[in-house]
Backbone as numpy.savetxt, mean C-alpha at the origin, in Angstrom:
# Nx Ny Nz CAx CAy CAz Cx Cy Cz
-0.07 -8.64 17.11 0.07 -9.46 15.91 1.22 -10.43 16.15
0.98 -11.67 15.87 2.03 -12.66 16.06 2.96 -12.67 14.86
4.14 -13.22 15.05 5.13 -13.31 13.98 4.58 -14.10 12.81
3.75 -15.12 13.09 3.19 -15.94 12.01 2.25 -15.14 11.12
1.71 -14.03 11.62 0.80 -13.20 10.83 1.54 -12.15 10.00
2.83 -12.02 10.20 3.61 -11.02 9.47 3.80 -11.43 8.02
3.80 -10.46 7.15 4.08 -10.72 5.74 5.58 -10.96 5.56
5.94 -11.77 4.58 7.36 -12.03 4.37 8.08 -10.80 3.79
9.34 -10.67 4.12 10.17 -9.62 3.53 10.57 -10.10 2.14
10.43 -9.27 1.12 10.83 -9.69 -0.23 12.31 -10.08 -0.27
12.61 -11.09 -1.07 13.98 -11.60 -1.15 14.98 -10.50 -1.51
14.63 -9.64 -2.46 15.55 -8.57 -2.86 15.85 -7.64 -1.69
14.85 -7.37 -0.86 15.06 -6.49 0.30 15.96 -7.18 1.33
15.82 -8.49 1.45 16.67 -9.23 2.38 18.12 -9.25 1.93
18.33 -9.29 0.63 19.69 -9.36 0.08 20.39 -8.00 0.03
19.63 -6.93 -0.07 20.21 -5.59 -0.25 20.43 -4.94 1.12
21.68 -4.74 1.52 21.93 -4.13 2.84 21.48 -2.68 2.93
21.19 -2.04 1.79 20.72 -0.65 1.81 19.20 -0.55 1.70
18.51 -1.69 1.69 17.05 -1.65 1.58 16.46 -1.01 2.83
15.27 -0.44 2.68 14.59 0.14 3.82 13.09 0.02 3.64
12.42 -0.10 4.74 10.97 -0.21 4.74 10.38 1.19 4.68
9.36 1.36 3.85 8.76 2.67 3.64 7.37 2.77 4.25
6.62 1.67 4.26 5.22 1.73 4.64 4.75 0.41 5.23
3.97 0.49 6.31 3.24 -0.65 6.87 1.81 -0.21 7.10
0.88 -1.10 6.83 -0.54 -0.80 7.04 -1.18 -1.99 7.75
-1.93 -1.71 8.80 -2.64 -2.74 9.55 -4.11 -2.38 9.63
-4.93 -3.40 9.79 -6.32 -3.21 10.18 -6.40 -3.72 11.62
-6.74 -2.84 12.53 -6.82 -3.19 13.95 -7.98 -2.42 14.57
-8.74 -3.09 15.41 -9.91 -2.49 16.05 -10.85 -1.85 15.03
-10.96 -2.51 13.88 -11.88 -2.05 12.85 -11.44 -0.81 12.09
-10.18 -0.42 12.23 -9.70 0.79 11.55 -8.31 0.54 10.95
-7.94 1.39 10.03 -6.63 1.32 9.39 -5.60 2.07 10.24
-4.44 1.45 10.38 -3.34 2.06 11.11 -2.09 1.99 10.24
-1.33 3.08 10.22 -0.22 3.20 9.29 1.05 3.61 10.00
2.14 3.01 9.58 3.47 3.46 9.97 4.22 3.74 8.67
4.81 4.91 8.57 5.51 5.23 7.33 6.79 5.99 7.61
7.70 5.83 6.68 8.97 6.55 6.74 8.79 7.81 5.88
8.28 8.86 6.51 8.04 10.09 5.75 9.36 10.82 5.55
9.37 11.79 4.65 10.59 12.53 4.36 11.52 11.78 3.43
10.99 10.72 2.81 11.81 9.92 1.90 12.21 10.71 0.66
11.28 11.50 0.17 11.51 12.22 -1.07 11.12 13.68 -0.89
11.85 14.57 -1.55 11.51 16.00 -1.52 10.28 16.29 -2.36
10.11 15.54 -3.43 8.99 15.75 -4.35 7.80 14.89 -3.93
6.69 15.50 -3.51 5.52 14.72 -3.10 5.01 13.79 -4.19
5.27 14.12 -5.46 4.81 13.26 -6.55 5.45 11.87 -6.48
6.59 11.75 -5.82 7.23 10.44 -5.65 6.33 9.51 -4.86
5.59 10.04 -3.88 4.63 9.23 -3.13 3.52 8.76 -4.07
3.13 9.62 -5.01 2.12 9.22 -6.00 2.61 8.06 -6.85
3.89 8.09 -7.22 4.46 6.98 -7.98 4.42 5.70 -7.16
4.76 5.81 -5.88 4.73 4.64 -5.00 3.32 4.08 -4.92
2.32 4.95 -4.74 0.93 4.50 -4.64 0.47 3.86 -5.95
0.86 4.42 -7.08 0.48 3.85 -8.38 1.12 2.48 -8.57
2.39 2.35 -8.24 3.06 1.05 -8.35 2.42 0.02 -7.42
2.08 0.45 -6.22 1.43 -0.43 -5.26 0.08 -0.91 -5.80
-0.69 -0.01 -6.39 -1.99 -0.39 -6.97 -1.80 -1.43 -8.07
-0.78 -1.25 -8.90 -0.51 -2.22 -9.97 -0.13 -3.59 -9.39
0.67 -3.59 -8.33 1.04 -4.86 -7.68 -0.19 -5.57 -7.12
-1.08 -4.81 -6.50 -2.30 -5.39 -5.94 -3.16 -5.99 -7.05
-3.36 -5.25 -8.12 -4.18 -5.74 -9.24 -3.56 -6.99 -9.86
-2.26 -6.96 -10.06 -1.58 -8.11 -10.67 -1.65 -9.34 -9.76
-1.50 -9.13 -8.45 -1.59 -10.25 -7.51 -2.96 -10.91 -7.58
-4.01 -10.11 -7.64 -5.36 -10.67 -7.74 -5.55 -11.43 -9.05
-5.02 -10.88 -10.14 -5.14 -11.55 -11.43 -4.36 -12.86 -11.46
-3.21 -12.89 -10.80 -2.43 -14.13 -10.76 -3.13 -15.22 -9.95
-3.86 -14.84 -8.92 -4.53 -15.81 -8.05 -5.90 -16.25 -8.57
-6.47 -15.49 -9.50 -7.81 -15.81 -9.99 -7.87 -15.53 -11.49
-7.97 -16.57 -12.29 -8.00 -16.42 -13.75 -9.18 -15.59 -14.24
-10.22 -15.48 -13.42 -11.40 -14.70 -13.82 -11.19 -13.20 -13.61
-10.08 -12.82 -12.98 -9.82 -11.42 -12.67 -8.89 -10.82 -13.73
-9.30 -9.70 -14.28 -8.46 -8.93 -15.21 -7.70 -7.89 -14.40
-6.37 -7.89 -14.51 -5.56 -6.91 -13.78 -5.96 -5.49 -14.16
-6.24 -5.28 -15.45 -6.61 -3.94 -15.91 -7.93 -3.48 -15.30
-8.92 -4.36 -15.30 -10.22 -4.02 -14.72 -10.10 -3.80 -13.21
-9.32 -4.66 -12.55 -9.12 -4.53 -11.11 -8.47 -3.19 -10.80
-7.48 -2.83 -11.60 -6.78 -1.56 -11.40 -7.74 -0.38 -11.58
-8.63 -0.46 -12.52 -9.61 0.61 -12.72 -10.53 0.74 -11.51
-10.90 -0.38 -10.90 -11.72 -0.34 -9.69 -10.94 0.26 -8.52
-9.65 -0.05 -8.44 -8.81 0.58 -7.42 -8.78 2.09 -7.64
-8.59 2.49 -8.89 -8.55 3.92 -9.22 -9.86 4.61 -8.84
-10.98 3.96 -9.14 -12.29 4.54 -8.81 -12.44 4.67 -7.29
-12.03 3.65 -6.56 -12.11 3.72 -5.10 -11.20 4.80 -4.53
-10.00 4.93 -5.11 -9.04 5.95 -4.66 -9.62 7.35 -4.89
-10.11 7.58 -6.10 -10.65 8.90 -6.42 -11.86 9.23 -5.56
-12.71 8.26 -5.33 -13.88 8.47 -4.49 -13.46 8.84 -3.07
-12.50 8.11 -2.53 -12.03 8.37 -1.16 -11.32 9.72 -1.07
-10.58 10.10 -2.10 -9.91 11.40 -2.11 -10.93 12.54 -2.16
-11.99 12.34 -2.96 -13.01 13.37 -3.11 -13.91 13.50 -1.88
-14.17 12.37 -1.23 -15.09 12.36 -0.10 -14.60 11.34 0.92
-13.66 11.75 1.79 -13.06 10.80 2.75 -14.11 10.17 3.67
-13.94 8.87 3.89 -14.86 8.16 4.77 -14.40 8.23 6.24
-13.22 8.78 6.46 -12.67 8.88 7.81 -11.68 10.03 7.84
-11.43 10.53 9.03 -10.45 11.60 9.17 -9.09 11.00 9.51
-8.04 11.63 9.02 -6.69 11.21 9.36 -6.41 11.65 10.78
-5.87 10.72 11.56 -5.53 11.06 12.93 -4.19 10.43 13.27
-3.69 10.72 14.43 -2.41 10.17 14.84 -1.33 11.23 14.81
-0.15 10.81 15.24 0.97 11.74 15.31 2.22 11.10 14.78
3.11 11.93 14.30 4.43 11.47 13.89 5.20 11.14 15.15
5.80 9.99 15.14 6.59 9.57 16.32 8.05 9.49 15.98
């Protein structure tokens, strides 16, 4: 991946010397690849909060870019996709902690 393809670092993260990256996700060779900073929280539910906040950001971004998109409806579709994938995974988790 070239530098031009990288997403920008949020301004607040650039300004805060204590900021840290928690998650990166790529699509490469037709599959999802993840790098994460695990062990961030003792309570696994904190990861659930992160995922919920991320889903809201995604829905809001789509609504901001397209007036025909309702953030609430988009979020419900994300929720449906999440629950479906949790109930019946389309792929197995693989890889190792490095």
